[in-house]
C-alpha positions as CSV (number, residue, x, y, z in Angstrom):
1,M,36.4,56.3,15.4
2,R,33.0,54.8,14.5
3,P,30.1,55.0,17.1
4,A,29.5,51.5,18.4
5,G,26.3,49.7,19.4
6,P,23.1,48.5,17.7
7,R,21.5,51.9,17.5
8,A,24.6,53.3,15.9
9,A,24.8,50.6,13.3
10,A,21.1,51.1,12.5
11,V,21.7,54.9,12.0
12,A,24.7,54.3,9.9
13,A,22.8,51.8,7.7
14,L,19.9,54.4,7.4
15,V,22.3,57.1,6.3
16,H,23.7,54.8,3.6
17,Q,20.3,53.5,2.5
18,E,19.2,57.1,1.7
19,Q,22.1,57.3,-0.8
20,G,20.5,54.3,-2.8
21,G,20.7,50.5,-2.8
22,Y,18.5,47.7,-1.5
23,A,17.7,48.0,2.1
24,N,18.7,44.4,2.9
25,L,22.1,44.6,1.3
26,V,22.9,47.9,2.9
27,L,21.9,46.6,6.3
28,D,23.8,43.4,5.9
29,A,26.9,45.3,4.9
30,E,26.7,47.7,7.9
31,L,26.0,44.9,10.4
32,D,29.0,42.9,9.1
33,R,31.2,46.0,9.5
34,S,29.9,46.5,13.1
35,G,30.8,43.0,14.2
36,L,27.5,42.8,16.2
37,A,26.0,39.4,17.0
38,G,23.1,37.8,18.5
39,R,20.4,40.1,20.1
40,D,22.4,43.2,19.4
41,R,22.4,42.4,15.7
42,A,18.8,41.5,15.7
43,F,17.8,44.8,17.5
44,A,19.8,46.9,15.0
45,G,18.0,45.1,12.2
46,A,14.7,45.8,13.9
47,V,15.4,49.5,14.5
48,F,16.6,49.8,10.7
49,Y,13.5,48.1,9.2
50,T,11.0,49.7,11.5
51,T,12.5,53.1,10.6
52,V,12.4,52.4,6.9
53,E,8.9,51.0,6.9
54,K,7.3,53.8,9.0
55,Q,9.2,56.6,7.5
56,A,6.1,58.5,6.1
57,A,4.6,58.5,9.5
58,L,7.7,59.4,11.3
59,D,8.5,62.3,8.9
60,Y,5.0,63.6,9.2
61,I,5.1,63.7,13.0
62,L,8.7,65.1,13.1
63,G,7.6,67.7,10.7
64,R,5.1,69.2,13.1
65,F,8.1,70.2,15.3
66,L,10.7,71.2,12.6
67,P,9.9,74.6,11.0
68,K,12.5,73.9,8.2
69,G,11.3,70.2,7.7
70,V,13.0,66.8,8.0
71,A,14.6,67.1,4.5
72,K,16.8,70.1,5.7
73,L,18.5,68.2,8.5
74,D,22.0,66.6,8.2
75,P,21.6,63.0,7.1
76,P,23.0,61.5,10.6
77,V,20.6,63.9,12.5
78,R,17.7,62.9,10.3
79,A,18.3,59.2,10.8
80,I,18.8,59.5,14.6
81,L,15.5,61.4,14.9
82,R,13.6,58.9,12.7
83,S,15.1,55.8,14.4
84,G,14.6,57.4,18.0
85,L,10.9,58.1,17.2
86,A,10.4,54.6,15.6
87,Q,11.6,52.9,18.7
88,A,9.4,54.9,21.0
89,R,6.2,54.6,18.8
90,Y,6.5,51.2,17.2
91,M,9.0,49.1,19.2
92,Q,7.8,49.4,22.9
93,V,11.1,51.3,23.9
94,P,10.3,53.7,26.6
95,A,10.3,57.2,25.3
96,S,12.8,58.5,27.9
97,A,15.2,55.8,26.9
98,A,14.7,56.4,23.1
99,V,15.3,60.2,23.6
100,N,18.3,59.8,25.9
101,E,20.0,57.2,23.5
102,A,19.3,59.5,20.4
103,V,20.9,62.5,22.2
104,G,24.0,60.3,23.0
105,L,24.1,59.2,19.2
106,T,23.9,62.8,18.1
107,R,27.1,63.6,20.0
108,A,28.7,60.2,19.0
109,F,28.2,61.1,15.3
110,G,30.0,64.4,15.8
111,K,26.8,66.5,15.7
112,G,26.7,67.7,19.3
113,S,25.4,71.2,18.2
114,A,22.1,69.4,17.3
115,A,21.8,67.5,20.6
116,G,19.3,70.2,22.0
117,L,17.3,70.0,18.8
118,V,17.1,66.2,19.0
119,N,16.1,66.2,22.6
120,A,13.3,68.7,22.2
121,V,11.9,67.5,19.0
122,L,11.8,63.9,20.1
123,R,10.2,64.6,23.4
124,K,7.3,66.4,21.6
125,A,7.1,63.9,18.8
126,C,6.8,60.9,21.1
127,A,3.7,62.3,22.7
128,Y,2.1,63.5,19.5
129,D,-1.4,62.1,18.8
130,L,-1.5,60.9,15.2
131,D,-5.2,60.0,15.6
132,A,-6.0,63.8,15.8
133,A,-4.0,64.7,12.7
134,V,-5.8,66.6,9.9
135,F,-4.5,65.7,6.4
136,A,-4.4,67.7,3.3
137,D,-6.2,65.1,1.2
138,E,-6.9,61.3,1.0
139,T,-3.5,60.5,-0.5
140,E,-1.6,62.1,2.3
141,R,-3.7,60.3,4.9
142,L,-2.9,57.1,3.1
143,M,0.8,57.9,3.0
144,V,1.0,58.6,6.7
145,L,-1.3,56.1,8.2
146,G,-0.3,53.4,5.8
147,C,3.3,54.4,5.6
148,A,4.0,54.7,1.8
149,G,5.4,57.1,-0.7
150,R,3.1,59.2,-2.9
151,D,3.4,57.0,-5.9
152,V,2.5,53.8,-4.2
153,A,-0.3,55.5,-2.3
154,A,-1.6,56.9,-5.6
155,F,-1.4,53.5,-7.4
156,L,-3.4,51.8,-4.5
157,R,-6.1,54.6,-4.5
158,Q,-6.4,54.0,-8.3
159,Y,-6.6,50.3,-8.4
160,Y,-7.7,49.3,-4.9
161,P,-9.5,52.3,-3.4
162,D,-11.7,50.4,-0.8
163,E,-8.8,48.4,0.7
164,A,-5.7,50.6,0.1
165,L,-5.0,51.1,3.9
166,R,-5.6,47.4,4.6
167,I,-3.1,46.4,1.8
168,L,-0.4,48.7,3.4
169,T,-1.0,47.4,6.9
170,A,-1.6,43.7,6.3
171,A,0.9,41.3,7.7
172,A,1.7,38.5,5.3
173,D,1.5,35.0,6.5
174,G,0.0,36.3,9.7
175,G,3.2,38.0,10.7
176,R,5.0,34.7,11.0
177,S,7.6,32.9,9.1
178,A,6.2,30.7,6.4
179,L,8.0,27.3,6.1
180,R,7.9,24.7,3.5
181,V,8.2,21.2,4.9
182,N,10.6,18.8,3.2
183,P,8.2,15.8,2.5
184,L,11.2,13.7,1.6
185,R,12.5,13.8,5.1
186,T,9.7,14.6,7.4
187,S,6.0,15.5,7.8
188,P,4.4,18.8,8.9
189,E,3.3,17.1,12.3
190,A,6.7,15.8,13.0
191,L,8.4,19.1,12.1
192,A,6.0,21.2,14.1
193,A,6.8,18.9,17.1
194,L,10.6,19.2,16.5
195,L,10.4,22.9,16.3
196,A,8.4,23.1,19.5
197,A,11.2,21.3,21.2
198,E,13.5,23.9,19.9
199,G,11.2,26.7,21.2
200,A,9.4,27.7,18.1
201,A,5.6,27.4,17.9
202,A,4.4,26.3,14.5
203,E,0.9,25.5,13.1
204,P,-0.3,24.4,9.6
205,G,-0.6,27.3,7.1
206,A,-3.2,27.7,4.3
207,V,-1.2,26.0,1.8
208,P,-0.8,22.1,2.1
209,G,2.6,21.2,3.4
210,S,3.4,24.6,4.8
211,L,3.9,25.6,8.5
212,L,3.5,29.1,10.1
213,A,6.1,29.6,12.8
214,R,7.4,32.2,15.5
215,F,11.0,32.2,16.1
216,D,13.0,34.0,18.8
217,G,16.0,34.3,16.4
218,S,16.3,33.5,12.7
219,P,14.2,30.8,11.2
220,A,17.5,29.6,9.5
221,G,19.1,29.2,12.9
222,T,17.7,25.9,14.0
223,E,19.0,22.4,13.9
224,A,16.0,21.4,11.9
225,F,16.8,24.0,9.2
226,R,20.4,22.8,9.1
227,R,19.3,19.2,8.6
228,G,17.2,20.3,5.6
229,L,13.9,19.5,7.0
230,Y,12.4,22.8,5.8
231,H,13.1,26.0,4.0
232,V,11.7,29.4,4.5
233,E,9.3,30.5,1.6
234,G,6.2,32.5,1.6
235,Q,3.0,30.6,1.3
236,A,1.9,32.4,-2.0
237,S,5.4,31.5,-3.4
238,Q,5.0,27.9,-2.3
239,L,1.6,27.8,-4.0
240,A,3.1,29.0,-7.3
241,A,5.5,26.2,-7.3
242,L,2.8,23.7,-6.5
243,C,0.7,24.9,-9.4
244,L,3.5,23.7,-11.7
245,G,2.4,20.2,-11.0
246,A,5.9,18.8,-11.5
247,K,6.1,15.1,-11.5
248,P,8.8,12.6,-10.8
249,G,11.1,11.9,-14.0
250,Q,10.0,15.2,-15.8
251,T,12.3,17.9,-17.3
252,V,11.6,21.2,-15.7
253,L,12.9,24.8,-16.1
254,D,12.8,27.4,-13.3
255,L,13.8,30.5,-15.2
256,C,14.2,33.2,-12.5
257,A,14.9,31.0,-9.6
258,A,17.1,32.8,-7.0
259,P,17.3,32.5,-4.1
260,G,15.8,29.0,-4.8
261,G,12.8,28.4,-2.7
262,K,10.5,27.5,-5.5
263,S,13.2,25.2,-7.0
264,L,13.4,23.4,-3.6
265,T,9.6,23.0,-3.6
266,I,9.5,21.7,-7.1
267,A,12.3,19.2,-6.5
268,Q,10.5,17.8,-3.7
269,E,7.4,17.4,-5.6
270,M,9.4,15.7,-8.3
271,Q,10.7,13.3,-5.4
272,D,14.1,14.4,-6.5
273,R,13.8,12.4,-9.7
274,G,14.1,14.0,-13.1
275,R,15.8,17.1,-14.2
276,L,15.3,20.4,-12.9
277,I,17.3,23.4,-14.3
278,S,17.2,26.4,-12.0
279,C,18.5,29.5,-13.5
280,D,19.2,33.1,-12.7
281,V,21.0,35.9,-14.4
282,T,24.3,36.2,-12.3
283,E,26.6,33.7,-10.8
284,K,26.1,35.3,-7.4
285,R,22.4,34.6,-7.6
286,V,22.8,31.2,-9.0
287,G,25.2,30.5,-6.0
288,L,22.3,31.1,-3.6
289,I,20.4,28.3,-5.5
290,R,23.3,26.0,-5.4
291,A,23.8,26.5,-1.7
292,A,20.1,25.8,-0.9
293,A,20.0,22.6,-3.0
294,G,23.1,21.4,-1.4
295,R,21.8,22.0,2.2
296,M,18.5,20.1,1.3
297,A,20.6,17.3,-0.6
298,L,18.5,17.6,-3.7
299,A,20.3,15.9,-6.5
300,C,17.9,16.6,-9.4
301,I,18.6,20.4,-9.3
302,E,21.0,21.7,-12.0
303,T,22.1,25.3,-11.9
304,A,22.9,27.6,-14.8
305,V,23.5,31.3,-15.4
306,N,21.0,32.4,-17.8
307,D,19.2,35.6,-19.1
308,A,15.6,34.5,-19.0
309,A,14.6,37.2,-21.4
310,V,16.9,35.7,-24.2
311,P,16.3,32.3,-25.8
312,N,18.7,29.7,-24.9
313,P,19.2,26.9,-27.5
314,A,21.0,24.7,-25.0
315,F,18.0,24.1,-22.9
316,P,16.0,20.9,-23.4
317,P,12.3,20.8,-24.4
318,A,10.6,20.9,-21.1
319,D,7.5,19.3,-19.5
320,R,7.1,22.1,-17.1
321,V,8.4,25.8,-17.1
322,L,8.1,28.3,-14.2
323,A,8.6,32.0,-15.1
324,D,8.4,33.8,-11.9
325,V,9.3,37.1,-13.5
326,P,11.0,40.3,-12.1
327,C,8.2,42.7,-11.1
328,S,7.4,45.9,-9.3
329,G,7.0,43.9,-5.9
330,L,3.8,45.8,-5.0
331,G,2.4,42.6,-3.3
332,I,5.2,42.3,-0.8
333,L,5.3,45.7,0.8
334,G,5.2,44.0,4.3
335,K,8.4,42.1,3.6
336,K,10.3,44.6,1.7
337,P,9.5,48.0,3.2
338,D,11.8,50.1,0.8
339,I,9.3,49.3,-2.0
340,R,6.7,51.3,-0.2
341,Y,8.6,54.5,-1.3
342,K,9.8,53.5,-4.6
343,S,9.1,55.7,-7.6
344,L,6.7,54.2,-10.1
345,D,8.3,55.9,-13.1
346,K,6.4,55.2,-16.2
347,A,9.4,54.8,-18.5
348,R,11.0,52.3,-16.1
349,H,7.9,50.4,-15.7
350,A,7.4,50.2,-19.5
351,E,10.9,48.6,-19.6
352,L,9.9,46.1,-16.8
353,L,6.7,45.1,-18.9
354,A,8.9,44.5,-22.0
355,T,11.3,42.2,-19.8
356,Q,8.3,40.3,-18.5
357,R,6.9,40.0,-22.1
358,A,10.4,38.6,-23.3
359,I,10.7,36.2,-20.5
360,L,7.1,34.8,-21.0
361,D,7.8,34.3,-24.8
362,C,11.1,32.5,-24.0
363,A,9.4,30.3,-21.4
364,A,6.7,29.4,-24.0
365,G,9.4,28.4,-26.5
366,Y,10.9,25.7,-24.2
367,L,7.6,24.0,-23.4
368,K,6.7,20.7,-25.0
369,P,3.1,20.3,-26.4
370,G,0.9,19.3,-23.6
371,G,3.2,20.9,-21.1
372,R,2.5,23.4,-18.4
373,L,3.7,26.9,-18.0
374,V,3.2,29.0,-14.8
375,Y,3.6,32.7,-15.0
376,S,3.8,34.4,-11.7
377,T,4.6,37.7,-9.8
378,C,4.7,39.2,-6.4
379,T,2.8,42.3,-7.5
380,I,-0.8,43.3,-7.6
381,H,-0.4,45.6,-10.7
382,P,-2.9,44.5,-13.4
383,A,-0.5,45.6,-16.2
384,E,2.0,43.0,-14.9
385,N,-0.4,40.4,-14.4
386,E,-3.7,39.8,-16.1
387,E,-2.9,42.2,-19.0
388,Q,0.3,40.4,-19.6
389,V,-1.4,37.1,-19.8
390,R,-4.2,38.6,-22.1
391,A,-1.6,39.8,-24.5
392,F,0.5,36.6,-24.5
393,L,-2.6,34.5,-25.3
394,A,-3.2,36.8,-28.3
395,R,0.4,36.0,-29.4
396,R,0.3,32.4,-28.7
397,P,-3.2,30.9,-29.5
398,D,-1.8,27.5,-28.8
399,F,-1.8,28.2,-25.1
400,R,-4.8,28.2,-22.8
401,V,-5.4,29.0,-19.1
402,V,-6.2,26.0,-17.0
403,R,-7.1,25.7,-13.3
404,P,-4.5,23.9,-11.4
405,E,-4.9,21.1,-8.8
406,P,-4.0,22.9,-5.7
407,A,-6.9,24.5,-3.9
408,F,-6.5,28.2,-3.6
409,P,-7.0,29.6,0.0
410,A,-10.3,31.4,0.7
411,G,-9.9,35.1,-0.3
412,M,-8.0,34.5,-3.5
413,E,-9.6,35.8,-6.7
414,Y,-9.7,33.5,-9.6
415,G,-10.4,34.8,-13.1
416,P,-10.0,34.0,-16.8
417,Y,-6.3,35.0,-16.8
418,G,-5.2,33.7,-13.4
419,A,-5.4,33.9,-9.6
420,L,-4.7,37.0,-7.6
421,S,-3.9,37.1,-3.8
422,V,-4.2,40.7,-2.5
423,P,-2.7,41.6,0.9
424,G,-5.4,41.5,3.6
425,R,-7.7,39.1,1.8
426,A,-6.3,35.7,2.1
427,G,-3.5,36.1,4.7
428,L,-0.9,35.7,2.0
429,D,1.4,38.0,0.2
430,G,0.2,39.8,-2.8
431,F,0.8,37.4,-5.6
432,F,-0.3,36.5,-9.1
433,I,-0.3,33.0,-10.5
434,C,-1.4,32.0,-14.0
435,V,-1.3,28.3,-15.1
436,M,-1.2,27.6,-18.9
437,R,-1.2,24.5,-21.0
438,R,0.3,24.3,-24.5
439,D,-2.0,22.4,-26.8
440,G,-0.9,20.1,-29.6
């Protein structure tokens, strides 16, 4: 019989997550199996994500009291220790409650022989003073205090040495949910008032037409969301869509569109007039776009399953093309904590760069002379950003970088190959946006 309860669901998900897979998919599958709802489901998710994000610090502390190290433990015991310590240190759960629940879970998962170990180690770990820790070198210090794997810590030390820890600890969008207001149905002021009536405080964001809100539950759980008055989208992502400068009546391609947030913003800028073809590589991902467009009642959005790295002769010549390409995700560490611990393998990164190049070349091929192409990523890796644009311009001298109309928030860095948002500078996700015009 499976152990029940939110903590048990979090532990089961942590065990599965160690075996591979995206954290959000692993958690969703486990929560669905558990049957948890409401606050219990939310608490399980909070335990899971806090444990995933803080793993480096948790393992460092636990390792002070485990002579054989964390890696030698049975997976359920390791997950129970990590999640118990995460609750006590980062979730305001009283240490006594975190320890007692962890001991009970150890027995519930059939690891009763380890109950004494879990009790003793957690009691010591909860009281450990991390501020007094002495680290082997600067990389280890960054890994533990910033909660990151060695590869990510090394990358940040190489490219952002003076702000590496700030990048790892920055809360994107001020730790709130960024919303894109649907201007076809409401205004930011009216939506903020409506959300306040539903118990969610909201205020204008740094990007025009955005709101930053705090919700007790899911931002998708309000009546305003169901009515299509807003969608949830990071401010930097909204900015990339706005930089496209799409106009009513135009033909627009969004090549890597799922789950669809940018397409919704673009369609609204088009006043739902024209033709917006939103694509992604699988039917499942395209289904997310279709569902989002349906909820917002946006008729100009067409969906298509398409490999953005392969030319599609069926696509019409476009006035605007958005290529928000697959990337390493190093700008959204605060939103996808499993990326903090990913391996930055050189061979796999070379494959990713090749895919980005292919998508950019395909995007350029669809654009009409005089049209606008936006290349964007959610990474802060120069090889995926400025260097890709520099190489593209050498291949395509008929393109040139232009500065878009939207004002960039203070703290964004604008250069000859595009604009860069670095976590901790402008209050946005790490994001790169380059706007190019095709001459002729």
